[in-house]
C-alpha positions as CSV (number, residue, x, y, z in Angstrom):
1,X,122.0,71.4,162.1
2,X,118.9,69.2,162.6
3,X,119.1,69.9,166.3
4,X,119.0,73.7,165.7
5,X,116.2,73.3,163.2
6,X,114.2,71.3,165.8
7,X,114.8,74.0,168.5
8,X,113.6,76.6,166.1
9,X,110.4,74.7,165.3
10,X,109.7,74.2,169.0
11,X,110.3,77.9,169.8
12,X,107.9,78.9,167.1
13,X,105.3,76.6,168.5
14,X,105.8,78.0,172.0
15,X,105.5,81.6,170.8
16,X,102.3,80.8,168.9
17,X,99.2,82.0,170.7
18,X,97.2,79.2,172.3
19,X,94.4,81.5,173.6
20,X,90.8,81.2,172.5
21,X,87.9,83.3,173.4
22,X,86.1,82.2,176.5
23,X,83.5,84.9,176.9
24,X,82.9,88.3,175.3
25,X,80.9,91.0,176.9
26,X,79.7,93.9,174.7
27,X,76.6,96.0,174.2
28,X,74.5,93.0,173.5
29,X,75.0,91.2,176.8
30,X,76.9,93.5,179.1
31,X,74.3,94.7,181.6
32,X,72.9,91.2,182.1
33,X,76.4,89.9,183.0
34,X,76.9,92.0,186.1
35,X,75.2,92.5,189.5
36,X,74.6,96.1,190.5
37,X,75.7,96.6,194.1
38,X,73.3,99.0,195.8
39,X,74.8,100.5,199.0
40,X,76.9,103.4,200.1
41,X,80.6,102.9,199.6
42,X,81.5,100.6,202.6
43,X,84.5,99.4,200.7
44,X,86.8,102.4,200.5
45,X,84.9,104.9,202.7
46,X,84.1,107.0,199.6
47,X,81.6,109.8,199.4
48,X,79.4,107.7,197.1
49,X,76.0,106.0,197.0
50,X,76.0,103.0,194.6
51,X,72.5,102.6,193.0
52,X,70.5,99.6,191.8
53,X,70.4,98.7,188.1
54,X,66.9,100.0,187.9
55,X,67.8,103.4,189.4
56,X,71.0,103.6,187.3
57,X,69.0,103.1,184.1
58,X,66.3,105.6,185.1
59,X,69.0,108.2,185.8
60,X,70.9,107.4,182.6
61,X,74.0,106.4,184.6
62,X,74.3,103.2,182.6
63,X,73.1,102.4,179.1
64,X,74.0,100.3,176.0
65,X,74.2,101.7,172.5
66,X,74.5,99.6,169.4
67,X,78.2,99.1,170.0
68,X,79.3,100.5,173.4
69,X,78.4,100.5,177.1
70,X,78.2,103.9,178.9
71,X,78.8,103.8,182.7
72,X,78.7,107.2,184.4
73,X,77.8,109.1,187.6
74,X,75.2,111.6,188.6
75,X,76.3,114.9,187.2
76,X,73.1,116.8,187.7
77,X,72.3,116.9,191.4
78,X,73.7,118.8,194.3
79,X,73.9,116.4,197.3
80,X,74.4,116.7,201.0
81,X,77.7,116.0,202.7
82,X,76.9,112.8,204.6
83,X,78.9,110.6,206.9
84,X,77.6,107.7,204.7
85,X,76.7,108.0,201.1
86,X,77.1,110.9,198.6
87,X,77.1,111.3,194.9
88,X,75.2,108.6,193.1
89,X,77.3,106.2,191.0
90,X,77.6,102.4,190.3
91,X,79.5,99.4,191.4
92,X,79.3,96.4,189.0
93,X,80.4,92.8,189.9
94,X,80.5,90.1,187.2
95,X,78.6,86.9,187.4
96,X,81.6,84.9,186.0
97,X,85.1,84.7,187.5
98,X,88.6,84.5,186.2
99,X,91.8,83.0,187.7
100,X,94.0,82.1,184.7
101,X,94.3,83.0,181.1
102,X,93.8,86.5,179.8
103,X,91.3,89.4,180.1
104,X,91.3,92.2,177.5
105,X,89.2,95.3,177.9
106,X,88.7,97.9,175.1
107,X,88.0,101.4,176.4
108,X,86.8,104.2,174.2
109,X,86.8,106.5,177.2
110,X,87.7,106.3,180.9
111,X,86.8,108.8,183.7
112,X,88.8,112.0,183.5
113,X,89.1,115.7,184.4
114,X,87.6,115.8,187.9
115,X,89.0,116.4,191.3
116,X,87.8,113.8,193.8
117,X,87.0,111.0,191.4
118,X,88.4,107.5,192.0
119,X,87.5,105.1,189.2
120,X,88.7,101.5,189.0
121,X,88.5,98.4,186.7
122,X,89.7,95.5,188.7
123,X,89.5,91.8,189.6
124,X,88.5,90.6,193.1
125,X,88.0,87.5,195.3
126,X,87.4,88.2,198.9
127,X,85.5,85.4,200.5
128,X,87.8,82.6,201.8
129,X,91.1,84.1,200.6
130,X,92.0,87.5,199.2
131,X,92.9,88.1,195.6
132,X,92.9,91.4,193.8
133,X,94.3,92.8,190.6
134,X,93.7,96.5,189.8
135,X,94.0,96.9,186.1
136,X,92.9,100.5,185.8
137,X,93.0,102.9,188.8
138,X,94.0,106.4,189.5
139,X,92.4,109.6,190.8
140,X,91.6,113.2,190.0
141,X,93.8,114.8,187.3
142,X,96.7,112.3,187.6
143,X,97.9,111.1,184.2
144,X,99.4,107.7,185.1
145,X,97.5,104.4,185.5
146,X,98.5,102.4,188.6
147,X,98.4,98.6,188.3
148,X,98.4,96.9,191.7
149,X,98.2,93.2,192.9
150,X,97.1,92.1,196.3
151,X,97.1,88.7,198.1
152,X,96.6,87.4,201.6
153,X,99.1,88.1,204.4
154,X,102.6,87.0,203.6
155,X,101.3,85.0,200.7
156,X,103.3,86.4,197.8
157,X,106.6,88.0,197.0
158,X,107.3,88.6,193.3
159,X,110.2,89.4,191.2
160,X,109.9,92.3,188.6
161,X,111.1,91.6,185.1
162,X,111.5,94.0,182.2
163,X,108.5,96.4,182.1
164,X,107.8,100.0,181.1
165,X,106.2,100.9,184.4
166,X,107.8,102.1,187.6
167,X,107.7,99.3,190.1
168,X,106.7,100.5,193.6
169,X,106.7,97.2,195.5
170,X,107.1,93.4,194.9
171,X,105.4,92.3,198.2
172,X,101.7,91.8,197.5
173,X,100.3,91.6,201.0
174,X,97.0,93.5,201.1
175,X,97.8,94.8,204.6
176,X,100.4,97.1,202.9
177,X,100.4,98.8,199.5
178,X,100.3,95.6,197.5
179,X,102.8,95.0,194.7
180,X,102.7,96.7,191.3
181,X,103.8,99.4,188.9
182,X,102.8,102.9,187.8
183,X,102.4,103.1,184.1
184,X,104.0,105.9,182.0
185,X,102.4,109.3,181.5
186,X,99.4,109.4,179.2
187,X,97.9,106.1,180.5
188,X,95.1,107.6,182.5
189,X,92.5,110.3,182.3
190,X,92.2,113.0,179.6
191,X,95.5,112.1,177.9
192,X,94.4,108.5,177.4
193,X,91.0,109.6,176.0
194,X,92.5,112.2,173.6
195,X,94.3,109.3,171.9
196,X,91.1,107.5,171.2
197,X,91.2,105.4,174.3
198,X,92.9,102.0,174.1
199,X,93.2,98.4,175.3
200,X,94.5,96.8,178.4
201,X,95.4,93.1,178.4
202,X,96.2,91.2,181.6
203,X,97.7,87.7,181.5
204,X,97.5,85.5,184.6
205,X,99.7,82.4,184.3
206,X,101.4,80.0,186.7
207,X,104.7,81.5,185.4
208,X,103.8,85.1,186.1
209,X,101.5,88.0,185.6
210,X,101.8,90.5,182.8
211,X,99.8,93.7,181.9
212,X,100.0,95.6,178.6
213,X,98.4,98.9,177.9
214,X,98.0,100.0,174.2
215,X,97.0,103.4,172.9
216,X,94.4,103.1,170.1
217,X,96.9,103.4,167.3
218,X,99.1,100.7,168.8
219,X,96.6,97.9,169.4
220,X,98.1,94.7,168.0
221,X,96.4,92.9,165.1
222,X,96.2,89.7,167.2
223,X,94.0,91.6,169.7
224,X,91.8,93.1,167.0
225,X,91.4,89.5,165.5
226,X,90.6,88.0,169.0
227,X,93.5,85.7,168.8
228,X,95.9,87.3,171.3
229,X,99.6,86.5,170.9
230,X,101.3,88.2,173.9
231,X,104.7,87.0,173.0
232,X,104.6,89.3,169.9
233,X,103.5,92.4,171.8
234,X,106.7,93.7,173.2
235,X,107.4,95.1,176.7
236,X,104.4,95.0,179.1
237,X,103.8,97.8,181.6
238,X,104.1,95.2,184.4
239,X,105.8,91.8,184.3
240,X,106.0,89.9,187.6
241,X,107.2,86.4,188.1
242,X,106.9,84.4,191.4
243,X,109.7,84.6,193.9
244,X,107.9,83.1,196.8
245,X,104.4,82.6,195.4
246,X,102.0,80.1,194.1
247,X,100.1,82.2,191.6
248,X,97.3,79.7,191.0
249,X,96.6,79.7,194.8
250,X,97.1,83.4,195.3
251,X,94.9,84.8,192.5
252,X,91.8,82.7,192.2
253,X,88.1,83.0,191.2
254,X,88.1,86.7,190.8
255,X,85.1,88.7,189.7
256,X,85.4,91.7,187.3
257,X,84.6,94.9,189.3
258,X,83.9,98.2,187.6
259,X,83.1,101.2,189.8
260,X,83.5,105.0,190.3
261,X,83.7,106.3,193.8
262,X,84.7,109.7,195.2
263,X,87.1,110.9,197.8
264,X,88.1,108.2,200.3
265,X,91.7,107.7,201.3
266,X,93.1,107.7,197.7
267,X,91.4,110.9,196.4
268,X,90.3,112.7,199.6
269,X,91.7,113.1,203.1
270,X,95.4,114.0,202.9
271,X,95.5,113.3,199.2
272,X,93.1,116.2,198.6
273,X,95.7,118.8,199.6
274,X,98.6,116.5,198.9
275,X,99.6,114.8,195.7
276,X,96.4,115.5,193.8
277,X,96.7,119.2,194.3
278,X,92.9,119.4,194.4
279,X,92.5,121.8,197.3
280,X,94.6,124.4,195.6
281,X,92.9,123.7,192.2
282,X,89.4,124.0,193.5
283,X,89.7,126.3,196.5
284,X,87.4,124.0,198.4
285,X,88.6,122.7,201.8
286,X,87.5,119.1,201.6
287,X,86.9,116.6,198.9
288,X,83.5,115.7,200.2
289,X,82.3,119.3,200.0
290,X,83.5,119.7,196.5
291,X,82.0,116.5,195.2
292,X,78.6,117.2,196.9
293,X,78.3,120.8,195.6
294,X,79.7,120.7,192.0
295,X,77.8,118.1,189.9
296,X,78.8,119.6,186.5
297,X,82.5,119.0,187.5
298,X,81.8,115.3,186.7
299,X,80.6,115.6,183.1
300,X,83.7,113.7,181.9
301,X,83.6,111.0,184.6
302,X,82.4,108.0,182.7
303,X,83.5,104.8,181.0
304,X,82.7,104.1,177.4
305,X,83.5,100.4,176.9
306,X,83.6,98.6,173.6
307,X,84.1,95.1,175.0
308,X,85.6,92.9,177.7
309,X,86.9,89.5,176.6
310,X,88.3,86.6,178.5
311,X,90.5,84.0,177.0
312,X,91.6,80.5,178.1
């Protein structure tokens, strides 16, 4: 009996959250915590021109209110269809990095309701080795968030555990599609926003990687209290454990990246008339033409972020 009592005590200790806040980004410090990358989209071949912080603020693409951060795109200008560049937007890269612990982001609104949009909230390290975790990503009018992990060539093979998402691969090589899972319906775009937004929590640990996505009404109290206890949250969307992988070596020193691009391989090209259905929806032959000529189509293409917190 004493043995069972001891086991119970140990189990309760293990389950108790050991996370404490490392950094919190909100309206008071958000814009000073990121670099604004000013360039055309050389990363995904998108029909996008990323602007400087100064230009973004002058255009009203980025701004802080008393409690939220707005990050949007140019929805007032007709642009030319260019081989490089396009609709003005932003790409933010954080000063600080993360490679273990937890990151929790609270969205009031994510980009929605526009053919050709390709927004993403993700983690990236691409200097000496390659590490990437896409936490929020999808395109156009699709209603399911896609969570994807990438590593260097032949670096990681994972094993999927119980999760609510549909696993599409467990090989994380960036030369392929990466490894990850597609979240259930209602986790991206307008359906996510209609529910008041929500929270995504990503845990990176030597034992595995887990991602949860909570609608506003389902956000756990431990998240609201900034004392996250993931063992009490139930089934994550994605839960991967290493099969042939050193997680600490594979995902390291990643910056937080927030951007909105247009078209590219994921939202344009074959996707335009394929799985997005946007050629039929818009009647326009190419994604680049539509994005350039229809600024008001992107009125709903913006993030409204309450906070981003990292925990150790």
